C-alpha positions in Angstrom: 99.8 56.5 191.1 102.2 58.3 188.8 102.9 61.6 190.4 105.7 62.7 188.2 105.4 64.9 185.2 107.6 67.6 183.7 104.8 70.0 182.6 105.1 73.3 184.6 101.6 73.2 185.9 101.5 75.9 188.6 98.1 77.5 189.1 99.5 79.9 191.6 102.2 81.3 189.3 101.5 84.7 187.6 103.4 83.6 184.5 101.4 80.3 184.3 98.1 82.1 184.8 99.0 84.5 182.1 99.6 81.8 179.6 98.8 78.4 180.7 98.7 76.9 177.1 102.3 75.7 176.8 101.9 73.8 180.1 98.7 72.3 178.8 100.5 71.0 175.6 103.3 69.4 177.8 100.6 67.7 179.9 98.8 66.3 176.9 102.1 65.0 175.5 103.0 63.3 178.8 99.8 61.4 179.2 96.1 61.3 179.8 95.9 61.6 183.6 98.3 63.2 186.0 98.4 63.3 189.8 98.9 66.9 191.1 99.8 66.6 194.8 99.3 70.3 195.9 95.5 70.1 195.3 95.3 66.3 195.5 93.5 66.1 192.2 93.9 64.2 188.8 94.4 66.4 186.0 92.8 65.5 182.7 94.0 67.5 179.8 92.7 65.8 176.6 89.5 66.9 174.8 88.2 63.3 174.3 88.6 62.4 178.0 87.2 65.6 179.3 84.2 65.5 177.0 83.5 61.8 178.1 84.0 62.4 181.8 81.5 65.3 181.7 78.9 62.8 180.7 80.1 59.9 182.8 77.7 59.0 185.6 80.5 57.4 187.6 81.5 61.0 188.4 79.6 63.7 190.2 79.7 67.3 191.3 78.8 66.0 194.8 79.1 62.7 196.4 76.7 63.3 199.5 73.8 61.8 197.4 75.5 58.4 197.7 78.0 58.5 200.6 78.8 60.2 203.9 81.9 62.3 204.2 83.5 59.5 206.2 82.5 56.8 203.6 84.0 58.8 200.9 87.2 59.3 202.8 86.7 63.1 202.9 86.4 65.6 205.8 83.1 67.5 206.3 83.5 71.3 205.6 84.0 73.5 208.7 80.7 74.4 210.4 81.5 78.2 209.9 81.3 77.7 206.1 77.8 76.2 206.3 75.9 79.2 204.8 78.1 79.1 201.7 77.6 75.4 201.3 73.9 75.5 201.9 73.6 78.1 199.1 76.0 76.4 196.8 74.8 72.8 197.3 71.2 73.5 196.4 72.1 75.0 193.0 72.0 73.0 189.8 75.6 73.0 189.2 76.3 71.0 192.4 73.5 68.6 192.4 73.3 65.1 191.0 70.2 62.9 190.0 67.6 62.7 191.2 67.5 66.3 192.7 69.3 67.8 189.6 66.7 66.2 187.3 63.8 67.4 189.2 65.1 71.0 189.8 66.4 71.4 186.2 63.0 70.3 184.9 61.1 72.7 187.3 63.5 75.7 186.6 63.3 75.1 182.9 59.6 75.9 183.1 60.4 79.5 184.3 63.7 80.0 182.4 62.5 79.4 178.9 63.7 80.4 175.5 61.1 83.1 175.7 62.7 84.5 178.7 65.9 85.1 176.8 64.0 86.5 173.7 62.2 88.9 175.9 65.5 90.2 177.2 67.0 90.8 173.7 65.7 94.5 173.4 67.1 95.3 177.0 70.5 93.8 176.1 70.7 95.7 172.7 69.7 99.0 174.5 72.2 98.6 177.3 75.1 97.6 175.1 74.5 100.4 172.8 74.4 102.9 175.7 77.6 101.4 177.4 79.6 101.5 174.2 78.5 105.1 173.3 79.5 106.1 176.8 83.1 104.5 176.4 83.4 106.3 173.0 82.3 109.7 174.3 84.9 109.5 177.0 87.5 108.6 174.5 88.2 105.3 176.1 88.4 103.9 179.6 88.3 100.4 181.3 86.5 97.9 179.1 85.8 95.7 182.1 84.4 98.2 184.5 82.7 100.4 181.9 81.2 98.1 179.5 81.8 94.3 180.1 80.7 94.1 183.8 77.7 96.4 183.9 75.8 94.7 181.0 75.3 90.9 182.4 74.7 92.4 186.0 72.0 94.7 184.6 70.5 92.0 182.4 70.4 89.5 185.2 68.9 92.0 187.6 66.3 92.8 184.9 65.6 89.1 184.5 65.3 88.4 188.2 63.2 91.4 188.7 65.6 93.3 191.2 64.1 96.8 191.3 66.3 99.7 190.3 65.5 101.4 193.6 66.7 98.7 195.9 70.1 99.4 197.2 71.1 95.9 197.1 71.1 96.0 193.3 74.5 97.5 193.6 75.8 94.7 195.7 75.0 92.0 193.0 78.5 92.2 191.7 80.5 92.2 194.9 78.4 89.4 196.3 79.1 87.4 193.2 82.8 88.0 193.3 83.0 86.9 197.0 81.0 83.7 196.4 82.9 82.8 193.3 86.3 83.2 195.4 85.5 79.7 196.9 85.8 78.0 193.5 89.4 78.8 193.3 92.1 76.1 194.2 92.7 75.9 198.1 90.8 79.1 198.9 92.2 81.0 202.1 90.0 81.3 205.3 89.6 84.9 204.5 88.1 84.0 201.1 85.7 81.6 202.9 84.8 84.4 205.4 83.8 86.7 202.6 81.9 83.9 200.8 79.9 83.2 203.9 79.1 86.9 204.5 78.0 87.3 200.8 75.9 84.1 201.0 74.0 85.3 204.1 73.4 88.7 202.7 72.4 87.6 199.2 70.2 84.9 200.5 68.4 87.2 202.9 67.8 89.7 200.1 66.5 87.2 197.7 64.1 85.7 200.4 62.8 89.1 201.0 62.4 89.6 197.2 60.6 86.2 196.8 58.2 87.3 199.5 57.4 90.4 197.6 56.8 88.4 194.4 54.5 86.0 196.2 52.4 88.9 197.3 52.6 90.9 194.0 53.8 88.8 191.0 55.4 90.4 188.0 56.8 89.3 184.6 60.2 88.6 186.1 62.0 85.1 186.6 61.5 85.2 190.4 57.8 85.5 189.9 57.8 82.6 187.4 59.9 80.5 189.9 57.4 81.3 192.7 54.7 80.0 190.4 56.4 76.6 189.7 55.0 74.1 192.1 57.7 71.7 193.8 60.6 74.1 194.2 61.6 74.9 197.8 62.6 78.5 198.7 66.1 77.5 199.1 66.2 76.0 195.7 64.8 79.2 194.2 67.4 81.3 196.2 70.3 79.0 195.0 69.1 79.0 191.4 69.0 82.8 191.3 72.5 83.1 192.7 73.8 80.5 190.2 72.3 82.4 187.3 74.0 85.5 188.5 77.4 84.0 189.3 77.7 81.7 186.2 76.2 84.3 183.8 78.1 87.2 185.0 81.5 85.5 185.2 81.4 83.8 181.8 80.2 87.0 180.0 82.6 89.4 181.7 85.7 87.3 181.2 84.8 86.3 177.6 84.3 89.9 176.6 87.5 91.3 178.2 89.8 88.3 177.5 88.1 88.0 173.9 88.8 91.7 173.1 92.5 91.5 174.4 92.8 88.5 172.0 91.3 90.4 169.1 93.4 93.4 169.6 96.6 91.1 169.5 95.2 89.7 166.2 94.5 92.8 164.1 94.2 91.0 160.8 91.5 88.7 162.2 89.8 91.8 163.9 89.8 93.8 160.5 88.2 90.9 158.8 85.5 90.6 161.3 84.8 94.4 161.3 84.7 94.4 157.4 82.4 91.4 157.1 79.3 93.0 158.8 77.9 89.4 158.8 75.8 88.3 161.8 76.8 84.8 160.9 80.5 85.5 161.1 80.0 87.5 164.3 78.4 84.4 165.8 81.1 82.1 164.7 83.7 84.5 166.0 82.2 84.5 169.4 82.4 80.8 169.5 86.1 80.9 168.5 86.8 83.5 171.2 85.1 81.2 173.8 87.3 78.3 172.6 90.5 80.2 172.2 90.8 81.6 175.8 88.3 79.7 177.9 87.0 81.8 181.0 86.5 78.8 183.1 89.8 76.8 182.9 88.9 74.0 185.2 85.9 72.0 186.2 86.1 69.6 189.2 84.3 66.3 189.7 84.3 63.6 192.3 85.0 59.9 191.3 81.9 58.0 192.7 83.2 54.6 191.2 86.5 53.6 190.0 87.5 54.7 186.5 90.5 54.0 184.3 92.0 56.6 181.9 94.9 55.7 179.7 95.8 52.7 181.8 95.7 54.8 185.0 93.1 53.6 187.6 91.4 56.6 189.5 89.8 55.2 192.6 86.6 56.2 194.1 87.0 59.1 196.5 89.3 60.8 194.1 88.7 64.2 192.5 89.5 65.0 188.9 90.2 68.4 187.5 88.9 68.5 184.0 91.0 71.1 182.2 88.7 73.0 179.8 91.3 75.4 178.7 93.6 72.5 177.6 90.8 70.4 176.0 89.8 73.5 173.9 93.3 73.6 172.5 93.7 69.9 171.9 95.1 69.3 168.3 93.4 65.9 168.3 90.1 67.7 168.0 90.9 71.3 166.7 93.2 71.7 163.8 95.9 74.3 164.4 94.4 74.9 167.8 96.7 77.6 168.9 95.6 79.9 165.9 92.7 82.1 166.4 90.5 81.4 163.4 87.2 83.6 163.6 85.8 81.5 160.6 86.2 78.2 162.4 82.8 76.4 162.0 83.8 72.9 163.3 84.0 74.1 166.9 82.5 71.9 169.6 84.2 73.6 172.3 83.3 72.6 175.9 83.3 76.2 177.4 79.7 75.8 178.5 80.3 72.1 179.7 78.4 69.0 178.6 76.1 66.4 179.9 73.6 67.3 182.7 75.5 70.2 183.9 75.7 71.9 180.5 75.2 75.7 181.2 71.4 76.4 181.6 72.3 80.1 180.7 74.4 79.4 177.6 71.7 81.1 175.3 71.6 84.2 177.4 75.5 84.3 177.5 75.5 84.0 173.7 72.9 86.8 173.3 75.0 89.1 175.5 78.3 88.3 173.9 77.2 88.5 170.3 75.2 91.9 171.0 78.2 93.5 172.9 80.8 92.3 170.4 78.7 93.6 167.5 78.0 97.0 169.3 81.9 97.5 170.0 82.8 96.5 166.3 80.1 99.0 164.9 80.4 101.9 167.5 84.1 101.8 168.4 86.0 101.1 165.2 89.1 102.7 166.6 89.2 100.7 169.7 92.8 100.0 170.8 94.8 98.9 173.7 96.0 101.7 176.1 98.0 99.4 178.4 99.1 95.8 178.7 96.7 94.1 181.1 97.9 92.0 184.2 96.1 88.9 185.2 94.0 88.2 188.4 95.7 85.7 190.7 92.7 83.2 190.3 93.3 80.4 187.9 90.0 78.6 187.8 88.0 81.7 186.8 90.7 83.3 184.6 90.5 87.0 183.8 92.1 90.5 184.2 91.1 93.2 186.8 91.0 95.9 184.0 91.5 96.3 180.2 92.4 100.0 179.5 91.4 101.1 175.9 91.4 104.2 173.7 88.5 104.7 171.3 
């Protein structure tokens, strides 16, 4: 086990979180697998390895389908955290075959391409309204005023959360509290908030599922209720995952992406001048690659693997560094340059293999629509203040992005 490397990988350092890419370059230069003692994980920085391991069935998001905690050399989570783990462990992201295969097949019957197509007019209307409001006020916080309300409203519409339900305003706080558990070494206070949000969100969804059983509508919850073979817990966990994953990716890609564009005025001017839907789509993919919202994806080693001559034994955890993989010069020419015309761009921002993001088409619809509306309706958009970064590293973003229009 080689625990020594010189790269300044420090996910709790504000300067590292603000710009992790030089450390990633040092990690890639130093080797293919690095032991990181503070989190007891193996860091995997190269694109080829990350891409392959996402598809490797010797790894898993869970291990409990094959081993007990004791057999795997791990300690069971505290009993007080059980509501969070029940919610999280029944979602697609943290399941392995055969349960993952079964649930993804059943959920796909309800979450179809037509589901996304049906939302397109709502996405366009909401995006236009939000950007118009920002322009009318002469600016504001791009995150709170535009980026955050759009995906939350769209997912609420998709799930069928009635506007009059007071719980609708809790969707974003619940999501934030639950996602806090995905950071490295979360505190007990973080866990307490996640447990409370898991209980409250689950209770509301069970009540809403009951309403849809009695009076089905055109929403996703009604469709899930109509799919034979899904348990109520699986329905609840699926809905929470769609909110959490869809919301976090869209918000952080929008805000991080516009901060990137505003620091690259020539690229932004060319994108504005093109007026091309094709270039807009290509630009969104480049933004997703250039500053990845989900920097790390963790998996358990179910059977021994070898990476670059390093044997990583069963029971270990690997940290697949998406942000590093998406800047790997072995796969992306001139990776540290923002190139909005880059067409050879197989970034792994949405993952790969069986855990490829189910909501990727919806995220792309929201992003291309919102970026297009900002380009067209806010041509004078400019930065009002330098942003600071949230302390979290895994889901990387800023608390606000103040702009003038």
